[in-house]
Backbone as ProteinMPNN parsed JSONL, in Angstrom:
{"seq_chain_A": "XXXXXXXXXXXXXXXXXXXXXXXXXXXXXXXXXXXXXXXXXXXXXXXXXXXXXXXXXXXXXXXXXXXXXXXXXXXXXXXXXXXXXXXXXXXXXXXXXX", "coords_chain_A": {"N_chain_A": [[18.111, 39.66, 22.704], [19.58, 41.654, 21.323], [19.103, 41.146, 18.723], [16.318, 41.626, 18.264], [16.14, 44.512, 18.327], [18.18, 45.352, 16.274], [16.754, 44.492, 14.237], [14.802, 46.346, 14.43], [15.82, 48.585, 13.971], [16.489, 48.546, 11.697], [14.45, 48.715, 9.604], [12.95, 51.219, 9.242], [15.036, 51.448, 7.558], [14.683, 49.844, 5.197], [12.492, 49.826, 4.532], [12.139, 52.638, 3.29], [14.094, 52.284, 1.097], [12.66, 50.528, -0.325], [10.518, 52.123, -1.476], [12.222, 54.057, -3.077], [13.44, 54.817, -6.209], [16.238, 55.314, -6.773], [18.846, 54.972, -4.222], [21.007, 55.402, -4.09], [21.183, 58.128, -4.237], [20.106, 58.957, -1.69], [22.262, 57.89, 0.19], [23.967, 59.506, -0.745], [23.669, 62.059, 0.014], [22.901, 62.146, 2.73], [25.646, 61.188, 3.707], [26.631, 63.234, 3.113], [25.84, 65.41, 4.55], [25.269, 64.208, 7.369], [28.194, 63.453, 7.464], [30.297, 65.591, 7.847], [29.872, 66.715, 10.376], [30.121, 64.406, 11.774], [32.551, 63.906, 11.559], [34.297, 65.833, 11.536], [33.029, 68.311, 13.029], [31.972, 67.615, 15.486], [34.284, 66.053, 16.786], [35.986, 68.46, 16.621], [34.846, 70.219, 18.771], [35.054, 68.625, 20.995], [37.371, 68.735, 21.368], [38.119, 71.301, 21.844], [36.518, 72.4, 23.744], [37.8, 70.086, 25.537], [40.328, 71.172, 25.873], [39.561, 73.729, 27.08], [38.735, 73.03, 29.594], [41.08, 71.304, 30.361], [42.902, 73.431, 30.643], [41.715, 75.657, 32.349], [41.986, 73.138, 35.081], [44.725, 73.558, 35.253], [46.661, 71.556, 34.782], [49.213, 69.445, 33.837], [49.244, 67.278, 30.436], [50.681, 65.08, 29.524], [50.082, 63.21, 27.215], [49.632, 65.344, 25.638], [49.263, 67.156, 22.698], [50.852, 68.059, 19.906], [50.163, 69.478, 18.249], [48.908, 72.499, 19.068], [47.55, 74.688, 18.16], [45.243, 77.607, 18.122], [44.147, 78.361, 15.308], [43.893, 75.66, 13.778], [41.628, 74.542, 14.717], [39.973, 76.206, 13.744], [40.466, 76.387, 10.761], [39.517, 73.605, 10.201], [36.516, 74.018, 11.224], [35.535, 75.627, 9.603], [36.053, 73.969, 6.913], [34.776, 72.234, 7.411], [32.448, 73.419, 7.072], [31.98, 74.38, 4.712], [32.17, 72.175, 3.325], [29.695, 70.886, 3.93], [28.164, 73.136, 3.296], [28.069, 72.583, 0.727], [27.263, 70.223, 0.318], [24.454, 70.453, 0.861], [23.679, 72.475, -1.013], [23.954, 71.265, -3.134], [21.547, 68.916, -2.452], [19.851, 70.69, -2.606], [19.885, 71.826, -5.709], [19.123, 69.526, -6.919], [21.757, 68.012, -7.928], [23.947, 65.702, -7.955], [26.772, 65.343, -8.217], [27.439, 63.329, -9.843]], "CA_chain_A": [[16.993, 40.988, 22.616], [20.066, 42.162, 20.662], [18.654, 41.035, 17.348], [15.351, 42.68, 17.819], [16.891, 46.02, 18.546], [18.873, 45.565, 14.892], [15.708, 44.489, 13.013], [13.794, 47.239, 14.729], [16.395, 50.103, 13.685], [17.032, 48.463, 10.126], [12.668, 48.629, 9.348], [12.838, 52.474, 8.266], [15.859, 51.904, 6.323], [14.324, 48.617, 4.443], [10.937, 50.68, 4.155], [12.403, 53.589, 2.6], [14.828, 51.921, 0.16], [11.788, 50.128, -1.22], [10.13, 52.95, -2.248], [13.005, 55.251, -3.73], [14.416, 54.213, -7.421], [17.833, 55.536, -6.476], [19.01, 55.226, -3.101], [22.28, 55.798, -4.088], [21.113, 59.379, -3.921], [20.057, 59.134, -0.365], [23.337, 57.773, 0.462], [25.275, 60.4, -0.987], [23.184, 63.22, 0.7], [22.49, 61.254, 4.167], [26.545, 60.818, 4.082], [27.619, 64.111, 2.7], [25.228, 66.054, 5.866], [26.075, 63.71, 8.529], [29.602, 63.5, 7.79], [30.775, 66.68, 8.369], [29.044, 66.497, 11.788], [30.877, 62.818, 12.522], [34.093, 63.931, 10.801], [34.97, 67.049, 11.778], [32.613, 68.988, 13.816], [31.646, 67.08, 17.211], [35.74, 66.13, 17.194], [36.415, 70.063, 17.228], [33.713, 70.632, 19.904], [35.197, 68.013, 22.436], [39.059, 69.097, 21.373], [37.799, 72.907, 22.16], [35.653, 72.081, 25.296], [38.853, 69.43, 26.568], [41.568, 72.129, 26.141], [39.335, 74.256, 27.784], [38.193, 72.351, 30.887], [42.048, 71.476, 31.281], [43.556, 74.745, 31.373], [40.843, 75.132, 34.205], [42.545, 72.616, 35.955], [45.451, 74.074, 35.613], [47.137, 70.107, 35.197], [50.154, 69.023, 32.799], [48.956, 66.35, 30.153], [51.886, 64.033, 28.635], [49.689, 62.962, 26.041], [49.547, 66.862, 24.783], [49.303, 67.139, 21.271], [51.425, 68.937, 19.11], [49.135, 70.582, 17.315], [47.871, 72.943, 20.249], [47.196, 76.057, 17.372], [43.581, 77.648, 17.679], [43.889, 78.275, 13.987], [44.19, 74.674, 12.786], [40.285, 74.485, 15.025], [38.944, 77.228, 12.863], [40.483, 76.011, 9.692], [38.667, 72.6, 10.158], [35.473, 74.349, 11.14], [35.366, 76.13, 7.832], [36.146, 72.804, 5.649], [33.376, 71.45, 7.523], [31.115, 74.461, 7.153], [32.218, 74.437, 3.111], [31.822, 70.703, 2.826], [28.171, 70.919, 4.531], [27.378, 73.682, 2.389], [28.14, 72.396, -0.964], [25.999, 68.766, 0.081], [23.471, 71.25, 1.311], [23.641, 72.901, -2.17], [23.537, 69.736, -4.413], [20.866, 68.486, -2.041], [18.721, 71.649, -3.202], [19.068, 72.138, -6.943], [19.444, 68.468, -7.265], [22.475, 67.632, -8.48], [24.321, 65.117, -6.886], [27.638, 64.993, -8.593], [28.28, 61.948, -10.194]], "C_chain_A": [[18.155, 41.938, 21.493], [19.76, 42.075, 19.025], [17.564, 41.898, 17.054], [15.585, 43.973, 17.662], [17.473, 46.364, 16.833], [17.776, 45.299, 14.012], [14.906, 45.733, 13.073], [14.423, 49.077, 14.219], [16.745, 50.235, 12.196], [15.527, 48.455, 9.643], [12.625, 49.968, 8.274], [13.825, 52.093, 7.186], [15.761, 51.055, 4.734], [13.172, 49.668, 3.742], [11.098, 51.522, 2.854], [13.275, 53.334, 1.242], [14.195, 51.117, -0.742], [10.78, 50.965, -1.961], [11.128, 54.032, -3.03], [13.915, 54.238, -4.889], [15.738, 54.583, -7.064], [17.949, 55.497, -5.107], [20.59, 55.418, -2.651], [22.303, 57.562, -3.961], [20.953, 59.733, -2.358], [21.107, 58.983, 0.45], [24.425, 58.542, 0.504], [25.017, 61.644, 0.203], [23.013, 62.899, 2.355], [24.399, 61.603, 4.7], [27.377, 62.468, 3.923], [26.917, 65.587, 3.95], [25.544, 65.383, 7.049], [27.63, 63.903, 8.547], [30.284, 64.377, 8.07], [30.675, 67.199, 9.807], [29.809, 65.678, 12.496], [32.471, 63.332, 12.399], [34.591, 64.766, 11.649], [34.393, 67.841, 13.056], [32.362, 69.254, 15.136], [33.427, 66.618, 17.694], [36.387, 67.729, 17.417], [35.505, 70.635, 18.421], [34.291, 69.922, 20.733], [36.584, 68.381, 22.403], [38.683, 70.542, 22.201], [37.732, 73.207, 23.799], [37.219, 71.222, 26.288], [39.758, 70.531, 26.803], [41.068, 72.811, 27.296], [39.0, 74.035, 29.806], [40.369, 72.096, 31.373], [43.031, 72.509, 31.677], [42.367, 75.029, 32.382], [41.687, 74.777, 35.443], [43.905, 72.638, 36.198], [46.787, 72.551, 35.616], [48.15, 69.665, 33.703], [49.413, 67.834, 32.292], [50.223, 65.931, 29.441], [51.46, 63.579, 28.007], [49.417, 64.275, 25.168], [49.802, 66.688, 23.198], [50.3, 68.021, 20.743], [50.834, 70.016, 18.493], [48.29, 71.377, 18.186], [47.0, 74.415, 18.908], [45.386, 76.244, 17.399], [43.411, 77.878, 15.968], [43.369, 76.765, 13.147], [41.989, 74.06, 13.669], [39.467, 75.08, 14.163], [39.077, 76.89, 11.403], [39.372, 74.442, 9.564], [37.614, 72.694, 10.4], [34.989, 74.676, 9.635], [35.388, 75.33, 6.718], [34.888, 72.701, 6.078], [32.3, 72.108, 6.728], [30.923, 74.375, 5.4], [31.436, 72.901, 2.609], [30.493, 70.368, 3.128], [27.42, 72.084, 3.174], [27.434, 73.485, 0.986], [27.127, 70.537, -0.737], [25.045, 69.634, 0.241], [22.531, 72.201, -0.469], [23.103, 71.916, -3.157], [22.63, 69.052, -4.006], [19.158, 69.472, -2.774], [18.073, 71.936, -4.2], [19.56, 70.57, -7.433], [20.084, 67.375, -8.133], [23.18, 66.661, -7.399], [26.077, 64.494, -7.148], [28.34, 63.974, -8.974], [27.944, 62.576, -11.772]], "O_chain_A": [[17.656, 42.869, 20.861], [20.19, 42.911, 18.23], [17.522, 42.69, 16.112], [15.106, 44.521, 16.67], [17.227, 47.428, 16.266], [17.812, 45.899, 12.938], [14.375, 46.204, 12.067], [13.863, 50.171, 14.146], [17.096, 51.227, 11.558], [15.675, 47.63, 8.741], [12.398, 49.954, 7.064], [13.561, 52.349, 6.011], [16.314, 51.301, 3.662], [13.16, 50.116, 2.596], [10.545, 51.346, 1.768], [13.156, 54.153, 0.331], [14.738, 50.844, -1.813], [10.247, 50.536, -2.983], [10.524, 54.92, -3.631], [14.708, 53.325, -4.657], [16.443, 53.582, -7.19], [17.005, 56.084, -4.577], [21.167, 55.528, -1.569], [23.32, 58.174, -3.634], [21.579, 60.659, -1.843], [21.17, 59.721, 1.433], [25.417, 58.519, 1.233], [25.838, 62.059, 1.021], [23.06, 63.895, 3.077], [24.612, 62.135, 5.789], [28.43, 62.783, 4.476], [27.57, 66.621, 4.084], [26.176, 66.058, 7.862], [28.227, 64.423, 9.49], [31.224, 63.986, 8.76], [31.427, 68.067, 10.253], [30.209, 65.957, 13.626], [33.367, 63.054, 13.196], [35.353, 64.375, 12.534], [35.125, 68.03, 14.028], [32.405, 70.289, 15.802], [33.792, 66.841, 18.849], [37.172, 68.02, 18.319], [35.798, 71.754, 18.842], [34.195, 70.551, 21.787], [37.117, 68.363, 23.513], [39.154, 70.644, 23.333], [38.398, 73.817, 24.635], [37.615, 71.621, 27.383], [39.969, 70.842, 27.976], [41.667, 72.75, 28.37], [39.079, 74.759, 30.799], [40.887, 72.576, 32.382], [43.762, 72.526, 32.668], [42.352, 74.269, 33.35], [42.029, 75.48, 36.394], [44.406, 71.968, 37.101], [47.717, 72.589, 36.421], [47.612, 69.628, 32.596], [48.86, 67.153, 33.155], [50.701, 66.775, 28.684], [52.367, 62.914, 27.507], [48.987, 64.151, 24.021], [50.687, 65.953, 22.759], [50.513, 68.947, 21.526], [51.123, 71.205, 18.351], [47.082, 71.142, 18.209], [45.869, 74.86, 19.109], [44.527, 75.481, 16.957], [42.366, 77.455, 15.474], [42.646, 76.75, 12.151], [41.283, 73.273, 13.039], [38.381, 74.611, 13.82], [38.076, 77.01, 10.696], [38.481, 74.434, 8.715], [37.001, 71.688, 10.044], [34.273, 74.07, 8.839], [34.902, 75.704, 5.651], [33.928, 72.99, 5.362], [31.494, 71.58, 5.962], [29.801, 74.313, 4.897], [30.51, 72.665, 1.834], [30.076, 69.405, 2.484], [26.482, 71.861, 2.41], [26.861, 74.213, 0.175], [26.514, 69.942, -1.623], [24.463, 69.526, -0.839], [21.358, 72.387, -0.796], [22.039, 71.884, -3.775], [22.347, 68.212, -4.86], [18.048, 69.12, -3.172], [16.878, 72.193, -4.346], [20.389, 70.502, -8.341], [19.606, 66.417, -8.741], [23.017, 66.804, -6.187], [26.571, 63.544, -6.54], [29.488, 63.671, -8.65], [28.334, 61.973, -12.772]]}, "name": "protein", "num_of_chains": 1, "seq": "XXXXXXXXXXXXXXXXXXXXXXXXXXXXXXXXXXXXXXXXXXXXXXXXXXXXXXXXXXXXXXXXXXXXXXXXXXXXXXXXXXXXXXXXXXXXXXXXXX"}
């Protein structure tokens, strides 16, 4: 059954690549748009709500990170939004940065 799901999920990609002349552009844009969410925004959200929940529980965590400053979360979020905005600007203007 695993092989069937792999084929099903691969079909849209194969069809798109068959009709696209330059698939590298699609890869650049999807990586540039999905990348900030996967690499920055989702982990920052998990860390924020995890810290909030741990604060509500009033428990000590021996695995506590030494990087507890909230400005780090803000800095990472700003960096992710800048990266996302540059990718969207490149997609809108047609420049892929190559």
